[in-house]
N, CA, C and O atoms as CSV, one atom per row, in Angstrom:
chain,resi,resn,atom,element,x,y,z
A,1,MET,N,N,-12.786,11.191,-1.655
A,1,MET,CA,C,-11.977,10.715,-1.502
A,1,MET,C,C,-12.012,9.652,0.228
A,1,MET,O,O,-12.416,9.997,1.338
A,2,THR,N,N,-11.580,8.715,-0.105
A,2,THR,CA,C,-11.622,7.889,1.159
A,2,THR,C,C,-10.487,7.678,1.670
A,2,THR,O,O,-9.462,7.753,0.992
A,3,LYS,N,N,-10.484,7.301,3.281
A,3,LYS,CA,C,-9.250,8.043,3.883
A,3,LYS,C,C,-8.717,6.122,4.450
A,3,LYS,O,O,-9.174,4.987,4.318
A,4,MET,N,N,-7.592,6.747,5.053
A,4,MET,CA,C,-6.995,5.403,4.823
A,4,MET,C,C,-7.150,4.871,6.148
A,4,MET,O,O,-6.004,5.044,6.564
A,5,THR,N,N,-7.971,4.183,7.380
A,5,THR,CA,C,-7.783,4.019,8.642
A,5,THR,C,C,-7.096,2.874,8.733
A,5,THR,O,O,-6.990,1.920,7.963
A,6,PRO,N,N,-6.436,3.215,10.272
A,6,PRO,CA,C,-5.346,1.922,10.892
A,6,PRO,C,C,-6.343,1.106,10.447
A,6,PRO,O,O,-7.201,1.808,10.981
A,7,GLU,N,N,-7.079,0.113,9.864
A,7,GLU,CA,C,-7.916,-1.025,9.187
A,7,GLU,C,C,-7.174,-0.755,7.884
A,7,GLU,O,O,-6.072,-1.187,7.546
A,8,ARG,N,N,-8.210,0.250,7.056
A,8,ARG,CA,C,-7.149,-0.327,5.777
A,8,ARG,C,C,-5.710,0.003,5.852
A,8,ARG,O,O,-5.038,-0.401,4.903
A,9,VAL,N,N,-5.000,0.758,6.936
A,9,VAL,CA,C,-3.707,0.029,6.289
A,9,VAL,C,C,-3.362,-1.369,6.832
A,9,VAL,O,O,-2.499,-2.091,6.334
A,10,GLU,N,N,-4.046,-1.653,7.799
A,10,GLU,CA,C,-3.591,-3.151,8.025
A,10,GLU,C,C,-3.919,-3.786,7.022
A,10,GLU,O,O,-3.034,-4.624,6.853
A,11,GLN,N,N,-4.864,-3.904,6.061
A,11,GLN,CA,C,-5.593,-4.576,4.898
A,11,GLN,C,C,-4.765,-4.338,3.590
A,11,GLN,O,O,-4.900,-5.049,2.594
A,12,ALA,N,N,-3.832,-3.202,3.674
A,12,ALA,CA,C,-2.928,-2.702,2.474
A,12,ALA,C,C,-1.421,-3.410,2.697
A,12,ALA,O,O,-0.700,-3.795,1.776
A,13,LYS,N,N,-1.112,-3.494,4.124
A,13,LYS,CA,C,-0.087,-3.713,4.596
A,13,LYS,C,C,0.087,-5.991,4.325
A,13,LYS,O,O,1.025,-6.746,4.067
A,14,GLY,N,N,-1.656,-6.205,4.635
A,14,GLY,CA,C,-1.280,-7.614,4.054
A,14,GLY,C,C,-1.139,-7.635,2.462
A,14,GLY,O,O,-0.081,-8.167,2.127
A,15,PHE,N,N,-1.859,-7.234,1.480
A,15,PHE,CA,C,-1.860,-7.377,0.232
A,15,PHE,C,C,-1.075,-7.050,-0.372
A,15,PHE,O,O,-0.847,-7.401,-1.529
A,16,TYR,N,N,-0.170,-5.901,0.629
A,16,TYR,CA,C,1.590,-5.929,-0.421
A,16,TYR,C,C,2.357,-6.756,-0.364
A,16,TYR,O,O,2.959,-7.169,-1.355
A,17,ASP,N,N,2.616,-7.462,1.523
A,17,ASP,CA,C,3.460,-8.378,1.596
A,17,ASP,C,C,2.908,-9.418,0.845
A,17,ASP,O,O,3.790,-10.166,0.425
A,18,ARG,N,N,1.579,-9.804,0.462
A,18,ARG,CA,C,1.386,-11.052,-0.905
A,18,ARG,C,C,1.935,-10.488,-1.942
A,18,ARG,O,O,1.601,-11.089,-2.964
A,19,GLY,N,N,2.875,-9.286,-2.218
A,19,GLY,CA,C,3.565,-9.478,-3.549
A,19,GLY,C,C,2.651,-7.994,-4.371
A,19,GLY,O,O,3.277,-7.207,-5.082
A,20,LEU,N,N,0.767,-7.801,-4.040
A,20,LEU,CA,C,0.498,-6.603,-4.921
A,20,LEU,C,C,1.139,-5.205,-4.648
A,20,LEU,O,O,1.590,-4.701,-3.620
A,21,SER,N,N,1.002,-4.687,-6.136
A,21,SER,CA,C,1.307,-3.395,-6.179
A,21,SER,C,C,0.465,-2.425,-4.879
A,21,SER,O,O,-0.386,-2.570,-4.002
A,22,THR,N,N,1.261,-1.503,-5.396
A,22,THR,CA,C,0.489,-0.442,-4.339
A,22,THR,C,C,-0.341,-0.185,-5.800
A,22,THR,O,O,0.577,-0.432,-6.581
A,23,TYR,N,N,-1.208,0.071,-6.436
A,23,TYR,CA,C,-1.642,0.547,-7.900
A,23,TYR,C,C,-3.077,-0.272,-7.374
A,23,TYR,O,O,-4.139,0.176,-6.942
A,24,GLU,N,N,-2.413,-2.223,-7.709
A,24,GLU,CA,C,-3.121,-3.100,-7.017
A,24,GLU,C,C,-4.527,-2.519,-5.618
A,24,GLU,O,O,-5.731,-2.270,-5.559
A,25,ILE,N,N,-3.316,-2.566,-4.737
A,25,ILE,CA,C,-3.951,-2.337,-3.858
A,25,ILE,C,C,-4.658,-1.393,-3.600
A,25,ILE,O,O,-5.400,-1.544,-2.630
A,26,ALA,N,N,-4.711,-0.156,-4.294
A,26,ALA,CA,C,-5.526,1.170,-4.365
A,26,ALA,C,C,-7.079,0.638,-5.178
A,26,ALA,O,O,-8.234,1.041,-5.046
A,27,GLU,N,N,-6.682,-0.063,-5.741
A,27,GLU,CA,C,-7.696,-0.464,-6.574
A,27,GLU,C,C,-8.580,-1.018,-5.909
A,27,GLU,O,O,-9.750,-0.638,-5.869
A,28,LYS,N,N,-8.033,-2.151,-5.207
A,28,LYS,CA,C,-9.287,-2.677,-4.046
A,28,LYS,C,C,-9.858,-2.200,-3.050
A,28,LYS,O,O,-10.997,-2.481,-2.675
A,29,LEU,N,N,-8.741,-1.079,-2.313
A,29,LEU,CA,C,-9.846,-0.082,-1.341
A,29,LEU,C,C,-10.533,1.362,-1.481
A,29,LEU,O,O,-10.955,1.972,-0.499
A,30,GLY,N,N,-10.616,1.911,-2.947
A,30,GLY,CA,C,-11.166,2.419,-3.851
A,30,GLY,C,C,-9.683,3.976,-3.481
A,30,GLY,O,O,-10.202,5.070,-3.263
A,31,VAL,N,N,-8.807,3.964,-3.460
A,31,VAL,CA,C,-8.047,5.193,-2.934
A,31,VAL,C,C,-6.936,5.616,-4.218
A,31,VAL,O,O,-6.540,4.826,-5.075
A,32,SER,N,N,-6.676,6.601,-4.142
A,32,SER,CA,C,-5.119,6.575,-5.199
A,32,SER,C,C,-3.498,6.123,-4.846
A,32,SER,O,O,-3.010,6.535,-3.793
A,33,GLY,N,N,-2.729,5.308,-5.717
A,33,GLY,CA,C,-1.565,4.372,-5.437
A,33,GLY,C,C,-1.071,5.279,-3.950
A,33,GLY,O,O,-1.001,4.896,-2.781
A,34,SER,N,N,-0.727,6.858,-4.695
A,34,SER,CA,C,0.160,7.838,-3.530
A,34,SER,C,C,-0.442,7.686,-2.574
A,34,SER,O,O,0.108,8.424,-1.757
A,35,THR,N,N,-1.577,6.996,-1.911
A,35,THR,CA,C,-2.016,7.415,-0.646
A,35,THR,C,C,-1.777,5.797,0.088
A,35,THR,O,O,-1.655,5.674,1.307
A,36,VAL,N,N,-1.746,4.882,-0.656
A,36,VAL,CA,C,-1.525,3.553,-0.405
A,36,VAL,C,C,0.283,3.902,0.275
A,36,VAL,O,O,0.600,3.832,1.462
A,37,TRP,N,N,1.219,4.270,-0.900
A,37,TRP,CA,C,2.409,4.323,-0.718
A,37,TRP,C,C,2.480,4.793,0.631
A,37,TRP,O,O,2.878,4.188,1.627
A,38,LYS,N,N,1.807,6.565,0.469
A,38,LYS,CA,C,2.332,7.385,1.311
A,38,LYS,C,C,2.135,6.274,2.553
A,38,LYS,O,O,3.124,5.690,2.996
A,39,ALA,N,N,0.601,5.985,3.160
A,39,ALA,CA,C,0.737,5.297,4.767
A,39,ALA,C,C,1.519,4.250,4.882
A,39,ALA,O,O,1.952,4.124,6.028
A,40,LEU,N,N,2.080,2.955,3.673
A,40,LEU,CA,C,2.591,1.778,4.023
A,40,LEU,C,C,3.859,2.326,4.341
A,40,LEU,O,O,4.693,1.670,4.965
A,41,LYS,N,N,4.052,3.442,3.968
A,41,LYS,CA,C,5.653,4.377,4.522
A,41,LYS,C,C,5.200,4.714,5.669
A,41,LYS,O,O,5.645,4.090,6.633
A,42,ARG,N,N,4.401,5.564,5.858
A,42,ARG,CA,C,4.299,6.037,7.008
A,42,ARG,C,C,4.634,4.751,8.493
A,42,ARG,O,O,5.276,4.772,9.543
A,43,ALA,N,N,3.635,3.625,7.652
A,43,ALA,CA,C,3.607,2.696,8.420
A,43,ALA,C,C,5.025,1.759,8.323
A,43,ALA,O,O,5.113,0.536,8.437
A,44,GLY,N,N,5.777,2.452,8.147
A,44,GLY,CA,C,7.250,1.333,8.308
A,44,GLY,C,C,7.243,0.758,7.361
A,44,GLY,O,O,8.078,1.384,6.708
A,45,VAL,N,N,6.875,-0.092,6.692
A,45,VAL,CA,C,6.836,-1.028,5.843
A,45,VAL,C,C,7.472,-0.657,5.035
A,45,VAL,O,O,7.349,0.521,4.700
A,46,GLN,N,N,8.669,-1.725,4.207
A,46,GLN,CA,C,10.019,-1.079,3.199
A,46,GLN,C,C,9.378,-1.935,2.085
A,46,GLN,O,O,8.847,-3.023,1.857
A,47,MET,N,N,9.827,-0.558,1.439
A,47,MET,CA,C,9.091,-0.707,0.029
A,47,MET,C,C,9.832,-1.141,-1.153
A,47,MET,O,O,11.052,-1.210,-1.301
A,48,ARG,N,N,8.459,-1.549,-2.344
A,48,ARG,CA,C,9.511,-2.297,-3.252
A,48,ARG,C,C,9.768,-1.552,-4.033
A,48,ARG,O,O,9.294,-0.445,-3.780
A,49,ASP,N,N,10.584,-1.632,-5.339
A,49,ASP,CA,C,10.901,-0.381,-6.540
A,49,ASP,C,C,10.049,-1.270,-7.983
A,49,ASP,O,O,9.895,-2.486,-8.095
A,50,THR,N,N,9.671,-0.331,-8.812
A,50,THR,CA,C,8.836,-0.814,-9.613
A,50,THR,C,C,9.138,-3.137,-10.109
A,50,THR,O,O,8.365,-4.030,-10.453
A,51,GLN,N,N,10.778,-3.060,-9.806
A,51,GLN,CA,C,10.398,-4.013,-9.919
A,51,GLN,C,C,10.940,-5.159,-9.113
A,51,GLN,O,O,11.950,-5.857,-9.213
A,52,GLY,N,N,9.375,-5.092,-7.826
A,52,GLY,CA,C,9.557,-6.103,-7.225
A,52,GLY,C,C,11.395,-6.249,-6.092
A,52,GLY,O,O,11.838,-7.026,-5.246
A,53,ARG,N,N,11.695,-5.471,-6.528
A,53,ARG,CA,C,13.212,-5.457,-5.156
A,53,ARG,C,C,12.863,-4.114,-4.073
A,53,ARG,O,O,12.334,-3.041,-4.365
A,54,GLU,N,N,13.379,-4.611,-2.686
A,54,GLU,CA,C,13.302,-3.844,-1.526
A,54,GLU,C,C,14.416,-2.575,-2.146
A,54,GLU,O,O,15.468,-2.652,-2.781
A,55,LYS,N,N,13.588,-1.378,-1.604
A,55,LYS,CA,C,14.592,-0.186,-1.089
A,55,LYS,C,C,15.089,0.630,-0.638
A,55,LYS,O,O,16.235,0.921,-0.981
């Protein structure tokens, strides 16, 4: 499995800011959706629910 390096976390943050889901981001980065979610959460990103609303 590919690791979420600081550079990949920044990429993921950019994708997430543009409205992609964690699973869409995961496909682009070659990791699991939960890996992306955890990395974004650790980076302090305000997460959305499945309807796109902030949690």
